[in-house]
N, C-alpha and C positions, 0 to 999 in steps of 0.2 A: 468542610470548609474552614472550621475553626482551627484545625490542625495545620492546614495549608497556610493560613495567615500567620500562625505562631511560628511555623517553620521559616517563612520568608523574613519575619522580624528577627528571628535568631540569626539568620545568615547575615543580614545587614549589620546587626549589632556586633557580631564576632568579627566580620571583615573590617568594621570600623576600628575595633580595638587593635587587631593584629597588624593592620597596615601601618601603624605608627612605629613599629619596632624597627628602627634603622640604627645599626651599630657600626662602629669602625673596626677594622682589623687591627689587632694589637701587634706591637713589635715585641720580639723576644728571641730567646736562643733557639727556637724551633725553626727559624727561617734560614733560607739559602738564597744567596744573591742570584740575580738573573744570569750571571756569567756561568754558573754551575748547573742551571736548570736543564740545559740540553744534555748534559752528561747523566742526569738523573731520570729524565722523562723521555718517552717516545712521542715527540711532538707530532710527527706525521700521523700516527695512529689516533692521537687525541683529536686532531683536526678532522680526520675521517669520521670519528664518532660524533663530533659536533655537527658535521654536515648531514649525517644520517639521523641525528636527533631532530634536525630541522625538517628532513624529508618525511619523518613519521607524521607530521601535521597534514601532509597531502594525501590523506587516506581516501579510499573510494567514496565518491559522492562530492568530493571537493573539485573545484574547477581545474586545478593543476595536477590531478592525479595521474592521468595517462602520460602527460609530459614528464612528470617525475619518474614514473616507471621506466619510460624509454631512456631517460637520462641515466638511471641506475644500470640498465642493460648495456648501454653504450659505454659506460665506465668500466664494464667488465664483470659486473656482479651477476650471479645467479639469484634471481628473486624467488625465494622459497615461499614467503608469506608477505603479503602487503594488503592488509584488510582493516575493516572497522570491526573491532571485537565488542560484541554487546556485553555489558556488565550491569548488573542490578545490585543495589545495596540499600541498607537502612540507615537513614540520617538520624543518628541517636539524639543530638541536641535539638532536633526539630520534633521530638516526640515519637521517633521511630517511623517517620514518613518513608515509604518505599520510593526510591528514585532509580533512574536508569540512565545510561550513557553509552556511547559507542567510542571505543578507544582505538586510535590509530596504532597499528602494530606492524612492524617490519622485521623480517628475517632475511638476510642476504649472505651469500658466500662469495669469496673471491680469493685471488692469489696475488701476492705482491711481486714486484719485479725480481726480488731475490728468492722467490719460491716459497714464501711463508703462506700456508693455507689458513685463512681467517674466516670466521663467521661472526656476524654482528646482529644482535637483537636490539632494536630501537623502539622506544615507547613514547607516544605523543604526550606532550605536557597538558596543563590545564586548558580545557576548551569547553566553555559553556557554564551556565549558572549551576547546573547539577554537580559539575565537577568542582566548582568553587565551594559548594556545600560539602563535598567530600574533603576538600583541603582543610576546611576550618572545623571539622568534626574532631576537635582536639581533646576534649575532657576525658574521654574514655580510651585508654590504651587496652590492647588485648594481649594475652599471653599466647603467642603463636604455638599451635600444637606441635609442629615439627621442629621449629627453630628453638623453642623454649626460651624466648626472650620477649619482652614487652615491645609492641610495635603500634604505632598510630593505627587506629582501627581500620580506616578506609584504605590506607596504603597496603596493609596486609591483605585485605579483601581483593583489591585490584591485582596485586602481585600473584595471589593464588590463582586467579582466573587466567592471567597471562601465562604463568608457568604451566598450567594444565594444557594450554593451547600449544606451547612450543616444545615441551619436553621430549616428545617423540620425534621431533624434526631436527634435533641437534646431532651433528656429525662428530663422532669421536676423534677423527683425524685432523680436526681443525682447531686452531686457537679460538677460544670463545670470548667475545667481548659483549657486555651489556651496557646500554647507554640510554640516556633520556634527559630531557630538559624540564625543570620545574617539578610539577607533580610526576611527570614521566621519569625524572631522575630518582625520586624517592621509590617509585615502583621498581625501577631498574635495580636499585641496590638490594631490595628484598628478593627480586627474581634471581639475582646473582647468588644471594645466600642460599636459596632453594636449590639452585643448580649445584653449588658446592656441597650442600648437605646430602643431596640424593644421588650424586653422580658415581660414587664409589670409584673415583679416578677414571671413569670411562669418558667423561667430558672434561676437556682441559679449559677450565675457567681461568683465563689469563688476567683479565682486569675488568673492573666496572668504572666507567667514566661518566660523571654526571655534571650538569650545568645548571647553576642556580637552584640547587636542590634544597628543600626544606629539611628540618630535623625529623627523624623518624623513630628513634628509640630513646631509652631512658638512661639516666646516670644516677646511681646511688652510691655516694662516696663511702657510706658506712656499711654497705652490704654488697660487695662486688659480685657475689654469686647471682644476684638479681639485677645486675646492671648490663643492659644490652651493649652499651658502649665498651665495657670491659670485656664481655664475652666475644665481641666482634672486633677486638682491637687489632688483630692481625689480618682481617679481611682485606682483600686487594682492591680497595676503593680509592679513587682520586676524585675529589670534588673540585671543579673549576668554578671560580667565583669572581664576578666583577664586584669591586668593593662598594659600589653604589647600589647594588642590587639588594632590596630589602628581603626577598624571599628566603635566602639562606639563614636569616636571623629568626625565622618563624619555626614553631610557636615561640613567642616572646616569653622570657622568664618571668617578668612581672605579671603577665596575664595568667600563666598557669599556676603560679604560687597560690592563687585564690581558687582555681577551678579544678586542678588535678591533684588527687590525693593518693598516697600509698605507693605509687610506682615511681616516684621521683620525677624531676623535671626533664624535659627533652634536651638532648645534646647531640652534637655531631660526633662522628668517628671518621677515621680515614685521613689520609694526607690531603693537603689543599694546595692548589695553584691559584694564586690571587693576583688579579690585575688591578693594581691601584692606579690612581690618576697619573702618577709620575714614576711608577716602579712596578716590577713584577716580582712576586715572592713565592717561594715554595715553603710550606710549613709542614714539617714531618709530625705525624701523630705520636709515633713511638721514639724513644731515645735509643741510644746504642745498646742499652741493657734489655731492650724489649719491653720496657714499662712506658705507660702513657706519660708524655711530658706534663710537668706540673701545671702549666698554664693552658693546656689544650682544651680542657673542658670549660674553664671559665671564659676563655677566648670565644668559644662557639656559643656560649649561653649567656652573654652579657645582657644585663637588664634592659628592657625597653622602657617606654614612657607610659605612665598611666594617666589618662585624661578623663574628663567627664564625657558623657555621650555627646553633648552639644559641641564640645571642643573637638571630639573625634570626627564628627561629621564635617566640621569646618576644615579640619586638617585634610580629610580625604578629598574634599572639593578642591582644595588648593593643589594637592598632588595631581589630580586629574587635569586641572588647568595648566599646570607646569610639568606635564608628563615628560619623563625621560625614557631612554631606551636601554637603561642599565640591565633590565631583566631579559631583553629580547635576544634571540639566538643570533641575530645579525651582528650584534656587538661582540658576542662571544667568539663567533667565527672570525671577525675582523681582528680581534686581539690575538687569536691564535695564529692567524696568517702573518701578522706583524712579527710574532715571536719566531715563526718558522723562517722568515726572511732575515 
């Protein structure tokens, strides 16, 4: 019982601190105007991935599961997997408490009107207190055995479980997309890495599209060989971000400067499509020479605010009272539909 109370306290404390990290998207020479976005990006496929990311929440056991499955079939998809995947993990900052969850997992195949064969892997986002515990288990990154980069401990564990489930179901003749929202986005990115690492060109990983994804690997400016951001700099990832969504700013830099040692602070990699209040921006991660843009790491890792515990709780209560939908898939889909139109 002592460990359970300690674990619950840790969860509340960490959530209190990280929820405060809300940053603004910087302007810089990495950006492309909205007029050029359609030339750079496949908006129709991004929107498809957004809708499938939302669909992954309707896993078996949810009220809308059968309706969602029928909707997918009527849309023309072959539903290969649509299940609740059981996952167990150890909550490290709660003293190693064993926790479990069931993750919505979707694998569908289809063909576009112009004959492109596509398969989509979609992973449910954060759902339930145990998954919030997984989200905030920041202090200890792990060196992934296969990928050989440092990754958020639980994102790696969840991704390994998802990859083991889907790896034998992937069709080599189809363009492969991996997608997810929030926690599901971070898992999707790592699953995409595993597909790319293990496929030996038999599976065509076309792109990973994530929505409101938190940071998952490390940046070490003085030792690029140990930097996940540098190693994965050419990975085909596009992060879609609503500028008011706090989750992509997590883990906050100010928090981990005190808690994470040795492996460097968390940072994003990959291009970004950002929906600002009055604008739409595309931010390239690499410059024309194939190097990371100078401001890319700083932009994705801007410092958050450090407050006392009492101030943090007050701030959280205020956020709950004045809740916005910046992190919800509904707004991501609405923004993409407006861009498509």
